[in-house]
Steps between C-alpha positions, in 0.01 A plus 500: 500500500640146470868450459630393158579135471872428464623498144601171363778474249386422142490131419820363355502444128507135405856395435571437134571143398858598435687759314591445139858384496705393207597135536862513386563125545228434239673731250821297532333160507481276194124539490527880505739493206283248317190719550676799344610288204147363465364854490751607232452190282121511545487867399715421193264212413176692513638820346637296210164335445297821549704695243455237227201422284348200676181300491351171613676306772761772554233675709539224757877547510452873549246434777736261679793740477315806627321308776814345641698818459246682718481215752879481522520874547250473787688208664829680463389821666300330778802289586746788461299723733430218746124543466403148396329444835233747388378258232199321651537123550806472274738727691577234759604257223701737288766255389235250383315781317823597323571141398142447373525828302831392347378151404187639337700772324753249371224277363315782328818663369589159354165500316551862388849420373354206303241731348764756403721227350206371296420851378864550412494181289179612326664829404831351392405550134580866526847449642648545154766757434307723258143440623328840442199479733499555877564177686444396863754215488774686688261633762366147558853362514598761763181431696565124491850555636374736773226251588756221531713718727191583714410130517850415619510779755166404656604134506821596681318706760248218554784254558670748735179546700445123517856459622442756777174332595667155516766647732217597736530875441185709503633834368567592141847645567 
């Protein structure tokens, strides 16, 4: 009978790319605070639109608000958990990705705010004191205000990111 070959230890498991750790500096950074405000204002914008009777170009405003709310939520949690390096190709340029996202969001929120302002003007006839029928004027007014706030917040975060990039920094926070 042949002797048993020596037992080899099991192969080591591949080391994980890094544990999930909460990036506390991002929470306290201006961009972290701006992202939270963008999420709150964006949610107010699309909820206000979705709960009103809408038609026509308001669909575009709703699309913009939901799309950028979801994208902002993704950016926020990827940055907060420090997992942006897992994003193929873009993870190494995370600050540039954030600035591009903010510039595009500011431009499209500007268009959505213009649409909501136009719809508010078109429904201004029912802003009378004793108008008996349901009216979307107040919902469109609130959506236009929320859209303007979103536009401003995304513009601020784009300027902040550009400032960090001009200083030669590569990280978001």
